[in-house]
Each structure stands twice: as structure tokens, then as C-alpha cells.
C-alpha positions in Angstrom: 73.9 117.5 70.0 72.2 116.2 73.4 75.3 114.2 74.0 77.2 117.4 73.5 75.6 119.1 76.3 75.1 116.3 78.6 79.3 116.2 78.5 79.3 120.2 79.3 77.2 119.9 82.4 79.3 116.8 83.6 82.4 119.0 83.6 83.3 120.7 87.0 85.5 123.4 87.4 86.8 122.1 90.6 88.7 119.0 89.5 91.4 119.2 92.4 90.9 116.2 95.9 92.3 116.8 98.3 94.1 114.3 100.5 94.2 115.5 103.6 92.6 118.9 105.5 94.0 121.9 105.0 96.0 123.4 107.5 92.9 125.9 108.4 90.4 123.1 108.5 93.5 121.4 111.2 93.6 124.3 113.2 89.7 124.3 113.4 89.2 121.0 114.0 92.1 121.7 117.1 90.4 124.8 118.6 86.8 122.6 118.7 88.2 119.6 120.4 90.3 122.2 122.9 87.1 124.2 123.3 85.7 121.1 124.8 88.4 120.6 127.2 87.3 124.5 128.4 84.0 123.7 128.9 84.4 121.1 130.9 86.1 123.3 132.8 82.9 125.4 133.0 81.0 122.3 134.1 83.7 121.3 136.7 83.2 125.1 138.1 87.4 125.1 137.8 87.3 128.8 137.2 90.7 129.3 138.5 91.9 126.8 135.6 90.1 129.0 133.2 91.7 132.2 134.1 95.0 131.1 133.6 94.1 130.0 130.0 92.8 133.4 129.2 96.4 134.8 130.8 97.9 132.8 128.4 95.4 133.3 125.5 95.9 137.2 125.9 99.7 136.3 126.0 99.7 134.3 122.7 97.8 137.3 121.1 99.7 140.1 122.2 103.4 138.3 121.2 101.4 137.6 117.6 100.2 141.1 117.1 103.0 143.0 118.6 104.7 144.2 115.9 102.1 143.7 112.6 98.8 145.1 113.0 97.8 143.4 109.7 97.8 140.3 111.5 94.7 141.0 113.0 92.9 141.0 109.5 94.3 136.9 109.0 92.2 134.4 110.5 94.6 132.1 110.1 97.3 133.5 112.2 94.3 134.3 114.9 93.7 130.7 115.0 97.4 129.1 115.7 97.5 132.0 118.4 94.4 130.2 120.1 96.0 126.8 120.0 99.1 128.2 121.3 97.7 129.9 124.1 94.9 127.3 124.9 97.2 124.5 125.0 99.5 126.6 127.3 96.6 127.2 129.8 95.4 123.8 129.6 99.0 122.4 130.3 99.5 124.8 133.4 98.4 124.1 137.0 95.7 126.0 138.0 97.0 127.3 140.9 99.8 129.1 138.5 99.8 132.5 139.0 97.9 134.7 135.9 99.7 137.5 135.9 103.5 135.2 135.6 101.7 132.8 133.1 100.8 135.9 131.1 104.8 137.0 131.1 106.3 133.9 130.6 103.9 133.0 127.9 104.3 136.4 126.3 108.4 136.2 126.1 109.1 132.6 124.9 106.3 133.0 122.2 107.6 136.6 121.2 110.7 135.1 121.2 109.7 132.5 119.2 108.1 134.0 116.6 111.0 136.9 115.7 113.7 134.5 116.4 112.8 130.9 115.5 110.4 131.3 112.7 106.7 131.6 114.2 104.2 128.6 113.6 105.5 126.2 110.6 109.1 126.7 111.0 110.0 127.0 114.1 112.2 123.5 115.1 111.2 123.7 118.3 107.9 123.6 120.1 106.7 127.1 121.6 104.2 125.2 123.8 106.7 122.9 125.3 109.1 125.7 126.2 106.9 128.0 128.0 105.7 125.1 130.5 109.1 124.1 130.8 109.9 127.2 131.9 106.8 127.5 133.9 108.4 124.7 135.8 111.5 125.9 136.1 110.4 128.8 137.6 106.9 127.8 139.5 108.1 124.2 140.8 106.1 125.0 143.6 102.8 125.5 142.0 102.6 121.7 139.6 101.5 118.7 141.9 103.8 116.0 142.9 102.3 112.7 143.9 104.9 110.3 146.6 104.6 106.7 146.3 106.2 104.2 149.2 107.9 101.6 148.3 105.3 99.2 148.6 103.0 101.0 146.5 105.5 101.0 143.6 105.8 96.8 144.1 102.3 96.1 143.9 100.8 95.1 140.8 98.0 98.2 140.3 99.3 101.0 141.3 96.4 103.0 139.9 94.0 101.7 141.9 95.7 101.6 145.4 96.0 105.5 144.7 92.3 105.1 143.9 91.4 103.6 147.1 93.8 106.1 149.0 91.4 108.8 147.8 94.9 110.3 145.6 92.1 110.3 142.5 88.6 110.9 144.1 85.7 108.7 143.4 83.2 110.5 141.0 79.5 110.0 142.1 78.4 108.4 139.3 81.3 105.5 139.7 80.3 102.5 141.8 76.4 102.6 139.0 78.8 103.4 136.0 81.0 100.4 137.2 78.8 98.0 137.8 76.8 98.9 134.9 79.8 98.2 132.5 81.1 95.1 134.5 77.1 93.3 134.3 76.7 94.3 130.1 79.9 94.2 128.5 83.2 92.8 130.8 81.1 89.7 132.4 80.5 88.8 128.5 84.6 88.9 127.9 85.3 87.2 131.1 87.0 90.3 133.4 86.1 93.3 135.8 86.8 96.6 136.6 87.3 97.2 140.1 85.6 101.1 141.3 87.7 103.9 140.2 88.9 103.5 136.7 85.8 105.4 135.1 86.3 108.1 137.4 90.2 108.0 136.2 89.3 108.1 132.8 86.2 110.5 133.5 88.3 113.5 136.0 91.1 112.4 137.5 90.7 116.1 139.5 94.7 117.4 138.4 94.9 120.6 139.1 96.2 120.4 135.4 93.2 120.6 133.0 94.8 118.6 130.4 95.1 115.8 132.6 91.8 115.5 134.0 89.9 114.8 131.4 91.6 111.4 129.6 87.9 110.1 128.2 87.4 113.6 125.7 91.0 113.6 124.9 91.0 109.9 124.0 87.6 110.5 121.8 89.8 113.8 120.7 92.5 111.6 119.3 90.0 109.1 117.6 88.6 112.3 115.6 91.9 113.7 114.9 93.5 110.4 113.5 89.7 109.7 111.9 90.0 113.2 109.8 93.4 112.9 109.1 94.6 115.9 111.1 97.2 113.6 112.3 99.4 110.8 111.0 98.8 107.5 113.1 102.8 106.3 113.1 103.8 108.4 115.6 101.3 108.4 118.4 101.0 104.1 117.8 104.6 103.9 117.8 105.1 105.9 120.8 102.5 105.2 122.7 103.0 101.5 122.2 107.5 101.7 122.9 106.5 103.6 126.0 103.8 100.8 127.2 106.3 98.1 126.3 108.6 99.7 128.7 106.5 100.1 131.3 105.1 97.0 131.2 108.2 94.9 130.7 111.3 97.1 132.6 110.0 99.4 135.1 109.2 97.3 137.9 112.7 96.4 138.0 114.0 99.3 138.9 112.2 98.9 141.9 112.0 95.5 143.2 108.9 94.5 141.5 108.0 91.4 139.6 108.6 91.7 135.5 106.0 92.3 133.5 104.0 93.8 136.1 104.0 97.6 135.2 101.2 99.6 135.8 100.2 100.8 132.0 97.1 102.1 132.8 98.7 104.4 135.4 101.5 105.8 132.6 99.1 106.5 130.3 96.5 108.4 132.1 98.8 110.5 134.3 101.8 113.2 133.4 99.2 113.9 130.1 100.5 111.2 128.3 97.6 111.1 126.2 97.1 114.8 125.8 100.7 115.3 124.9 100.8 112.7 122.2 98.3 113.6 120.3 97.9 117.1 120.4 102.0 118.2 120.9 104.3 115.6 119.7 103.7 116.0 115.9 103.7 119.9 116.2 104.2 121.4 112.5 108.1 121.9 111.4 109.6 119.4 114.4 108.6 116.0 112.8 110.8 114.0 110.2 108.5 114.2 107.0 109.2 110.3 105.9 107.9 107.2 107.3 111.1 106.0 108.8 111.6 109.3 110.3 108.7 109.2 111.9 108.8 105.7 113.2 112.3 106.6 114.7 110.7 109.8 116.1 108.1 107.2 117.7 110.9 105.1 119.7 113.1 107.7 120.7 110.4 109.4 122.0 108.9 106.5 123.7 112.6 105.6 125.2 113.0 109.0 126.6 109.4 108.7 128.3 110.2 106.1 129.9 113.4 107.3 131.5 111.7 110.7 132.1 108.3 110.2 133.0 109.0 106.2 134.2 105.6 104.8 135.7 104.0 108.2 135.2 102.9 111.2 138.0 104.9 114.3 136.6 103.2 116.9 136.2 105.3 118.8 133.4 108.5 116.0 132.4 106.5 115.5 129.2 107.5 118.9 128.1 111.0 118.3 128.6 110.5 114.7 126.6 109.1 116.3 123.6 112.2 119.7 123.4 114.7 116.7 123.5 112.6 114.9 120.6 112.6 118.1 118.8 116.3 118.2 119.0 116.7 114.4 117.6 114.4 115.1 115.0 116.9 117.4 113.7 119.6 115.1 113.2 116.5 112.7 111.9 115.6 115.3 109.4 118.9 116.0 108.2 119.5 112.1 107.5 116.2 112.3 105.4 117.7 115.2 103.6 120.9 113.5 102.3 119.3 109.8 101.2 116.6 112.5 99.3 119.6 114.2 97.6 121.1 110.9 96.9 117.7 109.7 95.5 117.2 112.8 93.0 121.0 112.8 91.9 121.2 108.9 91.6 117.4 108.2 90.2 115.4 111.4 89.4 118.1 112.9 87.2 119.1 109.2 84.9 115.2 109.3 84.3 115.2 112.6 83.1 117.9 112.2 80.6 116.9 108.8 79.9 113.0 111.2 78.8 115.6 114.4 77.2 117.3 111.3 75.0 114.4 109.6 74.1 112.9 112.8 73.0 116.2 113.8 70.9 116.2 110.4 69.2 
């Protein structure tokens, strides 16, 4: 009797285990990480960027709640709308007029919601579309960096840009660099020059999402470690793009092979931010691991031809749009092989089971 009572006490009403976080949990993690970026803007007194983010947030809410008042009671709709608004604002330059941000964001998101299907049913990334449209109509607001031929042919373009003041030095850069070289890198047999800490900590780009690379790296670790993101697409993309930059990029401007500046490529153009926050948007990526490999490789190749060595203010938005188109064909191939597998294997196995039962 005691054994039975012990058995009953060991029975749980919730026997299921989730293999990955729910969509709502993913949304909460995304919002938390994006708000850390906004917090950094407050701490650095970047109020122009905050006004742009507020405009895009209001536009996102207005587009989602324009026709269905009941959406106000749906917490997930609010979270999804917040993610879109925050991403758009973080990817636009601080000089972009907030009123224009509101109207462009509202128009794109409204059309996406009522024509393309909204959050998970849309085959194209609405944030990337919004950034691309803003770049087309307001190109003058997006920052441009001009590089001389001699700078392009140098082995370390990022260091040259740090030295000429394109990437300003942080006040703590010298102290931090000295500490790292003395306490860490000296044991590994190398040292880093002054300025790299500033590039990681705050590049002072007019586009907020491009600024805090160290925070973005920490965010990527959280996203991957919590299984919010599948590691295949970002890993394959970064490897493909970095390899092409390292090996082939110098050949286009008379440099030496294997001297491409991978650090510049990864820490500018919002490469890390776009990779971990937008490249795997719901509904726009393949389902199978093989499809994700193909998607990552194609995205890396496109990044090389569109971004080059980096320093592009909006090029990654167009990479995502082209990648979304490729994803449609990849998913069509996936569906074809899935149907073949269903017809040739699963149906035969079901028939074999049925015949065994009837026998």
C-alpha cells in the first residue's frame, strides 16, 4: 500500500518536455536583448536614435492594431510588433526624420500584414523591406565611408580607419588594450593594437545596430545557447563570407591574396546584428538542415558581392531580401523530396503494418 501511495505521488500532470523554447519565450528573449541595445543608447545619450526607434515602434503598433482592436489583448501580437519596431529603429541612421520613419514603417508593415500574411506567414522579411525602402528614399541620411586605393591595398584596413579617426577611440581604450595585451594575449604570443576595443565596444556608427558589437556578440551567445536560433545558418554564413573576404577580396583592388580584413567585414555593415537578429526570420528560411546549409552559403556569397569588405550602411537588408527569394526555391525542393519520401517510404511502411495487422 505504501508503495502504491509513493507511486501516485511520483505521477506528474505535465509529462511533456519541450525540445526548444516556445515562440513566446523566443519573443521575450529577443525583446530583452534588443532593449539592451536601446539601454546603451540611453547611456551614451544618443537621443536622436531613440526618437527614430520610438517612431518605428509607434508605426509597428499602428500597423498591427489598425483593423483588429482585439489584438490589443493578445500579448504575443504586442511582442511581435515590438520586435519589428525595435529592429527597424535600430537599423536606421539617427539623422533619418522620425516622421518619415513612421510613415514608411507603417506603410510597409501594414501591407505586409494585410497582403503577405503577417508574422510567420510572410515569405519576405518586413524589417529588411522597410530598411531598404528608407535607404532608397533617404540615401543621403545613411553614412558612407570613402576608402582610397592605398588603404584598400593595406593589410589591415580597420586599423587604418581607427588611426585616421573614422572609428573614434574610447577613453578607456588604451588602458583596456594594455591590460589585455599584458594579462592575456602575451601568453598567446601576440598583441592587439589600440583601437580594437573601441571598435568592439562602440564604433560610434550613426546606425545604432552597427555600434555595440561586443553586446551583439554576447546576445548571439544567449540566442544560440538558449536554442532560440539554430546555429547552422549563422555559422555557415559567417564562415562563407569571411573566407571570401579573406581570400578573394584583395584581388579586386590589387592587394595580396589571403590579406582580406575579416574584422572590418564582420564588425561593420551591421553584419553580426543582421546575422543573428534577421537572417533567420520566421517563415523565411528552409526547414531541413541541408536547406539551411544552402541558405547560409548562398547568403554568404551574396554578402561578399553586395557588402564587399564591409562599411555598407544598408547592403545587408538587400542581402536578406534576395536570400528570402532563394529560400522559396530551396523550400520548394525540400517539399518535393518530402513528398517523394512520404510516397515511397512512409506509405509503404503504413501498408506493411496494415497487412501485418490483417494477417
